[in-house]
Structures are given as structure tokens and as C-alpha cells.
PyMOL Python script that loads the backbone (N, CA, C, O; Angstrom):
from pymol import cmd

cmd.read_pdbstr("""\
ATOM      1  N   MET A   1      -8.166  -2.273 -24.695  1.00  0.00           N
ATOM      2  CA  MET A   1      -8.016  -1.088 -23.886  1.00  0.00           C
ATOM      3  C   MET A   1      -8.341  -1.468 -22.444  1.00  0.00           C
ATOM      4  O   MET A   1      -9.325  -2.154 -22.166  1.00  0.00           O
ATOM      5  N   LYS A   2      -7.496  -1.007 -21.549  1.00  0.00           N
ATOM      6  CA  LYS A   2      -7.658  -1.325 -20.140  1.00  0.00           C
ATOM      7  C   LYS A   2      -8.248  -0.135 -19.397  1.00  0.00           C
ATOM      8  O   LYS A   2      -7.960   1.019 -19.716  1.00  0.00           O
ATOM      9  N   GLU A   3      -9.067  -0.431 -18.415  1.00  0.00           N
ATOM     10  CA  GLU A   3      -9.620   0.612 -17.559  1.00  0.00           C
ATOM     11  C   GLU A   3      -8.518   1.148 -16.646  1.00  0.00           C
ATOM     12  O   GLU A   3      -7.531   0.464 -16.376  1.00  0.00           O
ATOM     13  N   CYS A   4      -8.702   2.365 -16.184  1.00  0.00           N
ATOM     14  CA  CYS A   4      -7.773   2.932 -15.214  1.00  0.00           C
ATOM     15  C   CYS A   4      -8.562   3.744 -14.204  1.00  0.00           C
ATOM     16  O   CYS A   4      -9.659   4.225 -14.487  1.00  0.00           O
ATOM     17  N   LYS A   5      -7.989   3.885 -13.035  1.00  0.00           N
ATOM     18  CA  LYS A   5      -8.628   4.676 -11.991  1.00  0.00           C
ATOM     19  C   LYS A   5      -8.445   6.154 -12.304  1.00  0.00           C
ATOM     20  O   LYS A   5      -7.338   6.585 -12.626  1.00  0.00           O
ATOM     21  N   PRO A   6      -9.523   6.939 -12.215  1.00  0.00           N
ATOM     22  CA  PRO A   6      -9.378   8.387 -12.429  1.00  0.00           C
ATOM     23  C   PRO A   6      -8.543   9.016 -11.309  1.00  0.00           C
ATOM     24  O   PRO A   6      -8.605   8.588 -10.157  1.00  0.00           O
ATOM     25  N   PHE A   7      -7.774  10.021 -11.664  1.00  0.00           N
ATOM     26  CA  PHE A   7      -7.037  10.794 -10.669  1.00  0.00           C
ATOM     27  C   PHE A   7      -8.010  11.733  -9.981  1.00  0.00           C
ATOM     28  O   PHE A   7      -8.949  12.229 -10.603  1.00  0.00           O
ATOM     29  N   SER A   8      -7.787  11.976  -8.707  1.00  0.00           N
ATOM     30  CA  SER A   8      -8.669  12.883  -7.974  1.00  0.00           C
ATOM     31  C   SER A   8      -7.902  14.139  -7.565  1.00  0.00           C
ATOM     32  O   SER A   8      -7.776  14.463  -6.384  1.00  0.00           O
ATOM     33  N   TYR A   9      -7.398  14.830  -8.582  1.00  0.00           N
ATOM     34  CA  TYR A   9      -6.673  16.075  -8.365  1.00  0.00           C
ATOM     35  C   TYR A   9      -7.408  17.201  -9.076  1.00  0.00           C
ATOM     36  O   TYR A   9      -8.065  16.968 -10.091  1.00  0.00           O
ATOM     37  N   PRO A  10      -7.304  18.430  -8.550  1.00  0.00           N
ATOM     38  CA  PRO A  10      -7.936  19.551  -9.244  1.00  0.00           C
ATOM     39  C   PRO A  10      -7.326  19.723 -10.638  1.00  0.00           C
ATOM     40  O   PRO A  10      -6.128  19.518 -10.831  1.00  0.00           O
ATOM     41  N   ASN A  11      -8.143  20.092 -11.578  1.00  0.00           N
ATOM     42  CA  ASN A  11      -7.711  20.367 -12.955  1.00  0.00           C
ATOM     43  C   ASN A  11      -7.125  19.156 -13.674  1.00  0.00           C
ATOM     44  O   ASN A  11      -6.381  19.316 -14.642  1.00  0.00           O
ATOM     45  N   VAL A  12      -7.448  17.950 -13.217  1.00  0.00           N
ATOM     46  CA  VAL A  12      -7.020  16.728 -13.897  1.00  0.00           C
ATOM     47  C   VAL A  12      -8.265  15.948 -14.282  1.00  0.00           C
ATOM     48  O   VAL A  12      -9.117  15.666 -13.440  1.00  0.00           O
ATOM     49  N   THR A  13      -8.365  15.606 -15.548  1.00  0.00           N
ATOM     50  CA  THR A  13      -9.496  14.829 -16.043  1.00  0.00           C
ATOM     51  C   THR A  13      -8.966  13.558 -16.680  1.00  0.00           C
ATOM     52  O   THR A  13      -8.045  13.600 -17.495  1.00  0.00           O
ATOM     53  N   THR A  14      -9.547  12.434 -16.307  1.00  0.00           N
ATOM     54  CA  THR A  14      -9.157  11.152 -16.880  1.00  0.00           C
ATOM     55  C   THR A  14     -10.200  10.732 -17.900  1.00  0.00           C
ATOM     56  O   THR A  14     -11.392  10.683 -17.598  1.00  0.00           O
ATOM     57  N   ILE A  15      -9.747  10.431 -19.102  1.00  0.00           N
ATOM     58  CA  ILE A  15     -10.623   9.940 -20.162  1.00  0.00           C
ATOM     59  C   ILE A  15     -10.082   8.590 -20.607  1.00  0.00           C
ATOM     60  O   ILE A  15      -8.909   8.467 -20.959  1.00  0.00           O
ATOM     61  N   VAL A  16     -10.939   7.584 -20.588  1.00  0.00           N
ATOM     62  CA  VAL A  16     -10.562   6.269 -21.099  1.00  0.00           C
ATOM     63  C   VAL A  16     -11.341   6.075 -22.389  1.00  0.00           C
ATOM     64  O   VAL A  16     -12.557   5.881 -22.369  1.00  0.00           O
ATOM     65  N   GLN A  17     -10.633   6.130 -23.510  1.00  0.00           N
ATOM     66  CA  GLN A  17     -11.283   6.101 -24.825  1.00  0.00           C
ATOM     67  C   GLN A  17     -10.243   5.684 -25.857  1.00  0.00           C
ATOM     68  O   GLN A  17      -9.049   5.919 -25.675  1.00  0.00           O
ATOM     69  N   SER A  18     -10.693   5.077 -26.917  1.00  0.00           N
ATOM     70  CA  SER A  18      -9.778   4.704 -27.994  1.00  0.00           C
ATOM     71  C   SER A  18      -9.477   5.918 -28.862  1.00  0.00           C
ATOM     72  O   SER A  18     -10.391   6.638 -29.263  1.00  0.00           O
ATOM     73  N   ILE A  19      -8.213   6.146 -29.151  1.00  0.00           N
ATOM     74  CA  ILE A  19      -7.807   7.240 -30.034  1.00  0.00           C
ATOM     75  C   ILE A  19      -8.346   7.007 -31.442  1.00  0.00           C
ATOM     76  O   ILE A  19      -8.466   7.949 -32.226  1.00  0.00           O
ATOM     77  N   PHE A  20      -8.673   5.755 -31.766  1.00  0.00           N
ATOM     78  CA  PHE A  20      -9.201   5.428 -33.088  1.00  0.00           C
ATOM     79  C   PHE A  20     -10.689   5.761 -33.218  1.00  0.00           C
ATOM     80  O   PHE A  20     -11.226   5.760 -34.326  1.00  0.00           O
ATOM     81  N   ASN A  21     -11.356   6.044 -32.104  1.00  0.00           N
ATOM     82  CA  ASN A  21     -12.741   6.534 -32.119  1.00  0.00           C
ATOM     83  C   ASN A  21     -12.705   8.057 -32.019  1.00  0.00           C
ATOM     84  O   ASN A  21     -13.245   8.640 -31.080  1.00  0.00           O
ATOM     85  N   TYR A  22     -12.067   8.686 -32.991  1.00  0.00           N
ATOM     86  CA  TYR A  22     -11.786  10.122 -32.938  1.00  0.00           C
ATOM     87  C   TYR A  22     -13.046  10.957 -32.742  1.00  0.00           C
ATOM     88  O   TYR A  22     -13.043  11.896 -31.945  1.00  0.00           O
ATOM     89  N   ASP A  23     -14.121  10.631 -33.453  1.00  0.00           N
ATOM     90  CA  ASP A  23     -15.344  11.431 -33.336  1.00  0.00           C
ATOM     91  C   ASP A  23     -15.927  11.360 -31.930  1.00  0.00           C
ATOM     92  O   ASP A  23     -16.291  12.389 -31.361  1.00  0.00           O
ATOM     93  N   GLU A  24     -16.018  10.163 -31.366  1.00  0.00           N
ATOM     94  CA  GLU A  24     -16.528  10.007 -30.000  1.00  0.00           C
ATOM     95  C   GLU A  24     -15.611  10.691 -28.996  1.00  0.00           C
ATOM     96  O   GLU A  24     -16.070  11.393 -28.095  1.00  0.00           O
ATOM     97  N   LEU A  25     -14.325  10.481 -29.161  1.00  0.00           N
ATOM     98  CA  LEU A  25     -13.343  11.086 -28.261  1.00  0.00           C
ATOM     99  C   LEU A  25     -13.416  12.605 -28.321  1.00  0.00           C
ATOM    100  O   LEU A  25     -13.385  13.272 -27.287  1.00  0.00           O
ATOM    101  N   SER A  26     -13.511  13.149 -29.516  1.00  0.00           N
ATOM    102  CA  SER A  26     -13.596  14.606 -29.685  1.00  0.00           C
ATOM    103  C   SER A  26     -14.826  15.171 -28.995  1.00  0.00           C
ATOM    104  O   SER A  26     -14.746  16.205 -28.331  1.00  0.00           O
ATOM    105  N   LYS A  27     -15.955  14.507 -29.144  1.00  0.00           N
ATOM    106  CA  LYS A  27     -17.185  14.967 -28.485  1.00  0.00           C
ATOM    107  C   LYS A  27     -17.016  14.979 -26.972  1.00  0.00           C
ATOM    108  O   LYS A  27     -17.425  15.929 -26.305  1.00  0.00           O
ATOM    109  N   GLU A  28     -16.415  13.928 -26.434  1.00  0.00           N
ATOM    110  CA  GLU A  28     -16.202  13.849 -24.992  1.00  0.00           C
ATOM    111  C   GLU A  28     -15.267  14.960 -24.511  1.00  0.00           C
ATOM    112  O   GLU A  28     -15.512  15.577 -23.474  1.00  0.00           O
ATOM    113  N   VAL A  29     -14.213  15.208 -25.255  1.00  0.00           N
ATOM    114  CA  VAL A  29     -13.255  16.250 -24.891  1.00  0.00           C
ATOM    115  C   VAL A  29     -13.909  17.627 -24.976  1.00  0.00           C
ATOM    116  O   VAL A  29     -13.719  18.454 -24.083  1.00  0.00           O
ATOM    117  N   ILE A  30     -14.666  17.882 -26.020  1.00  0.00           N
ATOM    118  CA  ILE A  30     -15.332  19.177 -26.189  1.00  0.00           C
ATOM    119  C   ILE A  30     -16.333  19.424 -25.071  1.00  0.00           C
ATOM    120  O   ILE A  30     -16.511  20.566 -24.647  1.00  0.00           O
ATOM    121  N   GLN A  31     -16.992  18.375 -24.584  1.00  0.00           N
ATOM    122  CA  GLN A  31     -17.900  18.536 -23.444  1.00  0.00           C
ATOM    123  C   GLN A  31     -17.140  19.002 -22.206  1.00  0.00           C
ATOM    124  O   GLN A  31     -17.696  19.710 -21.365  1.00  0.00           O
ATOM    125  N   ILE A  32     -15.889  18.614 -22.093  1.00  0.00           N
ATOM    126  CA  ILE A  32     -15.089  18.967 -20.920  1.00  0.00           C
ATOM    127  C   ILE A  32     -14.450  20.343 -21.068  1.00  0.00           C
ATOM    128  O   ILE A  32     -14.487  21.141 -20.131  1.00  0.00           O
ATOM    129  N   ILE A  33     -13.863  20.634 -22.230  1.00  0.00           N
ATOM    130  CA  ILE A  33     -13.080  21.870 -22.372  1.00  0.00           C
ATOM    131  C   ILE A  33     -13.693  22.894 -23.318  1.00  0.00           C
ATOM    132  O   ILE A  33     -13.157  23.992 -23.465  1.00  0.00           O
ATOM    133  N   GLY A  34     -14.804  22.556 -23.959  1.00  0.00           N
ATOM    134  CA  GLY A  34     -15.404  23.487 -24.912  1.00  0.00           C
ATOM    135  C   GLY A  34     -14.472  23.722 -26.080  1.00  0.00           C
ATOM    136  O   GLY A  34     -13.938  22.771 -26.650  1.00  0.00           O
ATOM    137  N   ASN A  35     -14.270  24.977 -26.443  1.00  0.00           N
ATOM    138  CA  ASN A  35     -13.381  25.319 -27.553  1.00  0.00           C
ATOM    139  C   ASN A  35     -11.954  25.610 -27.102  1.00  0.00           C
ATOM    140  O   ASN A  35     -11.126  26.057 -27.896  1.00  0.00           O
ATOM    141  N   ASP A  36     -11.668  25.359 -25.832  1.00  0.00           N
ATOM    142  CA  ASP A  36     -10.322  25.581 -25.296  1.00  0.00           C
ATOM    143  C   ASP A  36      -9.397  24.443 -25.733  1.00  0.00           C
ATOM    144  O   ASP A  36      -9.833  23.511 -26.409  1.00  0.00           O
ATOM    145  N   GLN A  37      -8.136  24.521 -25.352  1.00  0.00           N
ATOM    146  CA  GLN A  37      -7.171  23.463 -25.643  1.00  0.00           C
ATOM    147  C   GLN A  37      -6.406  23.111 -24.375  1.00  0.00           C
ATOM    148  O   GLN A  37      -6.349  23.897 -23.430  1.00  0.00           O
ATOM    149  N   PHE A  38      -5.825  21.929 -24.367  1.00  0.00           N
ATOM    150  CA  PHE A  38      -5.050  21.462 -23.222  1.00  0.00           C
ATOM    151  C   PHE A  38      -3.668  22.102 -23.197  1.00  0.00           C
ATOM    152  O   PHE A  38      -3.081  22.385 -24.241  1.00  0.00           O
ATOM    153  N   ASP A  39      -3.155  22.326 -21.981  1.00  0.00           N
ATOM    154  CA  ASP A  39      -1.764  22.737 -21.803  1.00  0.00           C
ATOM    155  C   ASP A  39      -0.847  21.526 -21.945  1.00  0.00           C
ATOM    156  O   ASP A  39       0.262  21.638 -22.468  1.00  0.00           O
ATOM    157  N   VAL A  40      -1.310  20.380 -21.480  1.00  0.00           N
ATOM    158  CA  VAL A  40      -0.517  19.151 -21.523  1.00  0.00           C
ATOM    159  C   VAL A  40      -1.456  17.951 -21.653  1.00  0.00           C
ATOM    160  O   VAL A  40      -2.576  17.962 -21.142  1.00  0.00           O
ATOM    161  N   ILE A  41      -0.986  16.944 -22.332  1.00  0.00           N
ATOM    162  CA  ILE A  41      -1.706  15.678 -22.443  1.00  0.00           C
ATOM    163  C   ILE A  41      -0.726  14.583 -22.046  1.00  0.00           C
ATOM    164  O   ILE A  41       0.384  14.521 -22.575  1.00  0.00           O
ATOM    165  N   THR A  42      -1.127  13.721 -21.119  1.00  0.00           N
ATOM    166  CA  THR A  42      -0.297  12.570 -20.776  1.00  0.00           C
ATOM    167  C   THR A  42      -1.070  11.302 -21.093  1.00  0.00           C
ATOM    168  O   THR A  42      -2.299  11.276 -21.023  1.00  0.00           O
ATOM    169  N   SER A  43      -0.349  10.264 -21.438  1.00  0.00           N
ATOM    170  CA  SER A  43      -0.997   9.020 -21.824  1.00  0.00           C
ATOM    171  C   SER A  43      -0.026   7.863 -21.684  1.00  0.00           C
ATOM    172  O   SER A  43       1.188   8.032 -21.790  1.00  0.00           O
ATOM    173  N   ASP A  44      -0.577   6.699 -21.446  1.00  0.00           N
ATOM    174  CA  ASP A  44       0.251   5.490 -21.469  1.00  0.00           C
ATOM    175  C   ASP A  44      -0.124   4.641 -22.680  1.00  0.00           C
ATOM    176  O   ASP A  44      -0.038   3.414 -22.649  1.00  0.00           O
ATOM    177  N   ILE A  45      -0.538   5.315 -23.737  1.00  0.00           N
ATOM    178  CA  ILE A  45      -1.014   4.650 -24.944  1.00  0.00           C
ATOM    179  C   ILE A  45       0.102   3.813 -25.573  1.00  0.00           C
ATOM    180  O   ILE A  45       1.245   4.254 -25.689  1.00  0.00           O
ATOM    181  N   ALA A  46      -0.257   2.613 -25.969  1.00  0.00           N
ATOM    182  CA  ALA A  46       0.686   1.718 -26.649  1.00  0.00           C
ATOM    183  C   ALA A  46      -0.120   0.678 -27.417  1.00  0.00           C
ATOM    184  O   ALA A  46      -1.175   0.241 -26.957  1.00  0.00           O
ATOM    185  N   PRO A  47       0.369   0.286 -28.573  1.00  0.00           N
ATOM    186  CA  PRO A  47      -0.355  -0.734 -29.329  1.00  0.00           C
ATOM    187  C   PRO A  47      -0.142  -2.118 -28.712  1.00  0.00           C
ATOM    188  O   PRO A  47       0.873  -2.378 -28.067  1.00  0.00           O
ATOM    189  N   ASN A  48      -1.113  -2.989 -28.923  1.00  0.00           N
ATOM    190  CA  ASN A  48      -0.895  -4.391 -28.576  1.00  0.00           C
ATOM    191  C   ASN A  48       0.153  -4.939 -29.533  1.00  0.00           C
ATOM    192  O   ASN A  48       0.128  -4.632 -30.725  1.00  0.00           O
ATOM    193  N   THR A  49       1.061  -5.738 -29.027  1.00  0.00           N
ATOM    194  CA  THR A  49       2.118  -6.267 -29.887  1.00  0.00           C
ATOM    195  C   THR A  49       1.876  -7.739 -30.191  1.00  0.00           C
ATOM    196  O   THR A  49       1.271  -8.471 -29.408  1.00  0.00           O
ATOM    197  N   THR A  50       2.373  -8.145 -31.358  1.00  0.00           N
ATOM    198  CA  THR A  50       2.188  -9.519 -31.817  1.00  0.00           C
ATOM    199  C   THR A  50       3.490 -10.301 -31.818  1.00  0.00           C
ATOM    200  O   THR A  50       3.483 -11.531 -31.860  1.00  0.00           O
ATOM    201  N   GLY A  51       4.614  -9.581 -31.772  1.00  0.00           N
ATOM    202  CA  GLY A  51       5.905 -10.227 -31.904  1.00  0.00           C
ATOM    203  C   GLY A  51       6.428 -10.211 -33.335  1.00  0.00           C
ATOM    204  O   GLY A  51       7.577 -10.575 -33.588  1.00  0.00           O
ATOM    205  N   ARG A  52       5.588  -9.792 -34.260  1.00  0.00           N
ATOM    206  CA  ARG A  52       6.014  -9.648 -35.661  1.00  0.00           C
ATOM    207  C   ARG A  52       6.360  -8.186 -35.889  1.00  0.00           C
ATOM    208  O   ARG A  52       5.508  -7.307 -35.759  1.00  0.00           O
ATOM    209  N   PHE A  53       7.616  -7.934 -36.230  1.00  0.00           N
ATOM    210  CA  PHE A  53       8.099  -6.564 -36.364  1.00  0.00           C
ATOM    211  C   PHE A  53       7.260  -5.748 -37.334  1.00  0.00           C
ATOM    212  O   PHE A  53       6.889  -4.619 -37.014  1.00  0.00           O
ATOM    213  N   ASP A  54       6.948  -6.287 -38.513  1.00  0.00           N
ATOM    214  CA  ASP A  54       6.224  -5.514 -39.522  1.00  0.00           C
ATOM    215  C   ASP A  54       4.823  -5.135 -39.051  1.00  0.00           C
ATOM    216  O   ASP A  54       4.387  -4.004 -39.266  1.00  0.00           O
ATOM    217  N   VAL A  55       4.126  -6.051 -38.423  1.00  0.00           N
ATOM    218  CA  VAL A  55       2.771  -5.782 -37.923  1.00  0.00           C
ATOM    219  C   VAL A  55       2.826  -4.783 -36.774  1.00  0.00           C
ATOM    220  O   VAL A  55       2.041  -3.836 -36.730  1.00  0.00           O
ATOM    221  N   ASP A  56       3.752  -4.995 -35.847  1.00  0.00           N
ATOM    222  CA  ASP A  56       3.873  -4.103 -34.694  1.00  0.00           C
ATOM    223  C   ASP A  56       4.303  -2.699 -35.109  1.00  0.00           C
ATOM    224  O   ASP A  56       3.815  -1.711 -34.560  1.00  0.00           O
ATOM    225  N   GLN A  57       5.207  -2.609 -36.067  1.00  0.00           N
ATOM    226  CA  GLN A  57       5.653  -1.312 -36.574  1.00  0.00           C
ATOM    227  C   GLN A  57       4.489  -0.557 -37.202  1.00  0.00           C
ATOM    228  O   GLN A  57       4.306   0.634 -36.949  1.00  0.00           O
ATOM    229  N   TYR A  58       3.707  -1.246 -38.016  1.00  0.00           N
ATOM    230  CA  TYR A  58       2.548  -0.632 -38.664  1.00  0.00           C
ATOM    231  C   TYR A  58       1.557  -0.117 -37.616  1.00  0.00           C
ATOM    232  O   TYR A  58       1.048   0.997 -37.739  1.00  0.00           O
ATOM    233  N   ALA A  59       1.283  -0.921 -36.588  1.00  0.00           N
ATOM    234  CA  ALA A  59       0.356  -0.513 -35.529  1.00  0.00           C
ATOM    235  C   ALA A  59       0.874   0.727 -34.803  1.00  0.00           C
ATOM    236  O   ALA A  59       0.095   1.619 -34.467  1.00  0.00           O
ATOM    237  N   SER A  60       2.175   0.786 -34.561  1.00  0.00           N
ATOM    238  CA  SER A  60       2.771   1.952 -33.893  1.00  0.00           C
ATOM    239  C   SER A  60       2.640   3.210 -34.738  1.00  0.00           C
ATOM    240  O   SER A  60       2.319   4.279 -34.219  1.00  0.00           O
ATOM    241  N   VAL A  61       2.885   3.088 -36.029  1.00  0.00           N
ATOM    242  CA  VAL A  61       2.769   4.239 -36.931  1.00  0.00           C
ATOM    243  C   VAL A  61       1.326   4.728 -36.980  1.00  0.00           C
ATOM    244  O   VAL A  61       1.080   5.930 -36.883  1.00  0.00           O
ATOM    245  N   GLU A  62       0.376   3.822 -37.128  1.00  0.00           N
ATOM    246  CA  GLU A  62      -1.041   4.205 -37.166  1.00  0.00           C
ATOM    247  C   GLU A  62      -1.456   4.898 -35.872  1.00  0.00           C
ATOM    248  O   GLU A  62      -2.194   5.882 -35.901  1.00  0.00           O
ATOM    249  N   LEU A  63      -0.992   4.396 -34.762  1.00  0.00           N
ATOM    250  CA  LEU A  63      -1.293   4.990 -33.468  1.00  0.00           C
ATOM    251  C   LEU A  63      -0.730   6.401 -33.374  1.00  0.00           C
ATOM    252  O   LEU A  63      -1.413   7.311 -32.903  1.00  0.00           O
ATOM    253  N   ASN A  64       0.489   6.589 -33.811  1.00  0.00           N
ATOM    254  CA  ASN A  64       1.114   7.913 -33.777  1.00  0.00           C
ATOM    255  C   ASN A  64       0.424   8.906 -34.699  1.00  0.00           C
ATOM    256  O   ASN A  64       0.334  10.088 -34.370  1.00  0.00           O
ATOM    257  N   ILE A  65      -0.058   8.453 -35.835  1.00  0.00           N
ATOM    258  CA  ILE A  65      -0.812   9.335 -36.733  1.00  0.00           C
ATOM    259  C   ILE A  65      -2.058   9.854 -36.025  1.00  0.00           C
ATOM    260  O   ILE A  65      -2.361  11.045 -36.102  1.00  0.00           O
ATOM    261  N   GLU A  66      -2.774   8.984 -35.346  1.00  0.00           N
ATOM    262  CA  GLU A  66      -3.984   9.396 -34.629  1.00  0.00           C
ATOM    263  C   GLU A  66      -3.654  10.334 -33.475  1.00  0.00           C
ATOM    264  O   GLU A  66      -4.394  11.283 -33.220  1.00  0.00           O
ATOM    265  N   ILE A  67      -2.559  10.081 -32.780  1.00  0.00           N
ATOM    266  CA  ILE A  67      -2.139  10.958 -31.683  1.00  0.00           C
ATOM    267  C   ILE A  67      -1.809  12.349 -32.214  1.00  0.00           C
ATOM    268  O   ILE A  67      -2.177  13.349 -31.597  1.00  0.00           O
ATOM    269  N   CYS A  68      -1.126  12.422 -33.340  1.00  0.00           N
ATOM    270  CA  CYS A  68      -0.800  13.723 -33.946  1.00  0.00           C
ATOM    271  C   CYS A  68      -2.067  14.462 -34.352  1.00  0.00           C
ATOM    272  O   CYS A  68      -2.177  15.669 -34.139  1.00  0.00           O
ATOM    273  N   LYS A  69      -3.006  13.758 -34.927  1.00  0.00           N
ATOM    274  CA  LYS A  69      -4.287  14.356 -35.326  1.00  0.00           C
ATOM    275  C   LYS A  69      -5.008  14.934 -34.103  1.00  0.00           C
ATOM    276  O   LYS A  69      -5.504  16.059 -34.145  1.00  0.00           O
ATOM    277  N   PHE A  70      -5.061  14.162 -33.022  1.00  0.00           N
ATOM    278  CA  PHE A  70      -5.708  14.611 -31.796  1.00  0.00           C
ATOM    279  C   PHE A  70      -4.975  15.815 -31.212  1.00  0.00           C
ATOM    280  O   PHE A  70      -5.606  16.796 -30.817  1.00  0.00           O
ATOM    281  N   SER A  71      -3.653  15.744 -31.157  1.00  0.00           N
ATOM    282  CA  SER A  71      -2.848  16.827 -30.580  1.00  0.00           C
ATOM    283  C   SER A  71      -2.972  18.117 -31.377  1.00  0.00           C
ATOM    284  O   SER A  71      -3.026  19.201 -30.795  1.00  0.00           O
ATOM    285  N   ASP A  72      -3.017  18.013 -32.694  1.00  0.00           N
ATOM    286  CA  ASP A  72      -3.190  19.209 -33.530  1.00  0.00           C
ATOM    287  C   ASP A  72      -4.467  19.952 -33.170  1.00  0.00           C
ATOM    288  O   ASP A  72      -4.503  21.182 -33.198  1.00  0.00           O
ATOM    289  N   ARG A  73      -5.500  19.216 -32.836  1.00  0.00           N
ATOM    290  CA  ARG A  73      -6.795  19.834 -32.527  1.00  0.00           C
ATOM    291  C   ARG A  73      -6.880  20.322 -31.077  1.00  0.00           C
ATOM    292  O   ARG A  73      -7.421  21.397 -30.821  1.00  0.00           O
ATOM    293  N   PHE A  74      -6.353  19.546 -30.134  1.00  0.00           N
ATOM    294  CA  PHE A  74      -6.651  19.806 -28.725  1.00  0.00           C
ATOM    295  C   PHE A  74      -5.475  20.265 -27.866  1.00  0.00           C
ATOM    296  O   PHE A  74      -5.675  20.565 -26.689  1.00  0.00           O
ATOM    297  N   LEU A  75      -4.275  20.331 -28.397  1.00  0.00           N
ATOM    298  CA  LEU A  75      -3.120  20.730 -27.599  1.00  0.00           C
ATOM    299  C   LEU A  75      -2.658  22.127 -27.999  1.00  0.00           C
ATOM    300  O   LEU A  75      -2.471  22.418 -29.180  1.00  0.00           O
ATOM    301  N   LYS A  76      -2.476  22.988 -26.992  1.00  0.00           N
ATOM    302  CA  LYS A  76      -1.978  24.341 -27.258  1.00  0.00           C
ATOM    303  C   LYS A  76      -0.574  24.276 -27.847  1.00  0.00           C
ATOM    304  O   LYS A  76       0.199  23.371 -27.533  1.00  0.00           O
ATOM    305  N   THR A  77      -0.256  25.232 -28.696  1.00  0.00           N
ATOM    306  CA  THR A  77       1.104  25.311 -29.236  1.00  0.00           C
ATOM    307  C   THR A  77       1.946  26.239 -28.366  1.00  0.00           C
ATOM    308  O   THR A  77       1.425  27.127 -27.692  1.00  0.00           O
ATOM    309  N   GLY A  78       3.251  26.014 -28.397  1.00  0.00           N
ATOM    310  CA  GLY A  78       4.155  26.910 -27.694  1.00  0.00           C
ATOM    311  C   GLY A  78       4.601  26.477 -26.375  1.00  0.00           C
ATOM    312  O   GLY A  78       5.368  27.183 -25.720  1.00  0.00           O
TER     313      GLY A  78
END
""", "prot")
cmd.dss("prot")
cmd.show_as("cartoon", "prot")
cmd.util.cbc("prot")
cmd.orient("prot")
């Protein structure tokens, strides 16, 4: 995971955290938004690639499962 510079805009929060550390990530998000949900989530999340299709495909699927889990909890519907 690479560090990134936080944006300095109103109503924008930058979180650098692994999606696979769901419990830690959830605690950090709840500290910021409480029981509310996000209107939008942006990310440049991508798995590290090995060059082996089967391994890279599996990593992509696992990553997407975690993103869906996070979005179900923290992203507004509609």
C-alpha cells in the first residue's frame, strides 16, 4: 500500500488503509462519519500483480468482494 497526500478540500477526507483490515477501517470511518453514510467513495485501489493470470484474477476477485462489503455498509443507496 502506498501513501498518498491528503486532499485539502472541504468535505473531503482521505483515508489510507487496507480494505482487508475491515475492522480497523470501519472504526476509522465511524470516527469520521458516525452512523451516517457516504454519498460517494473514490479510490485508486488495485491489487499487486504477479503476471500470472490465475493469481492476479483471484486477487482482483478478493479485492472486489471486500469493496462490496465496505460499500454495503458505508455507501448510501440511490
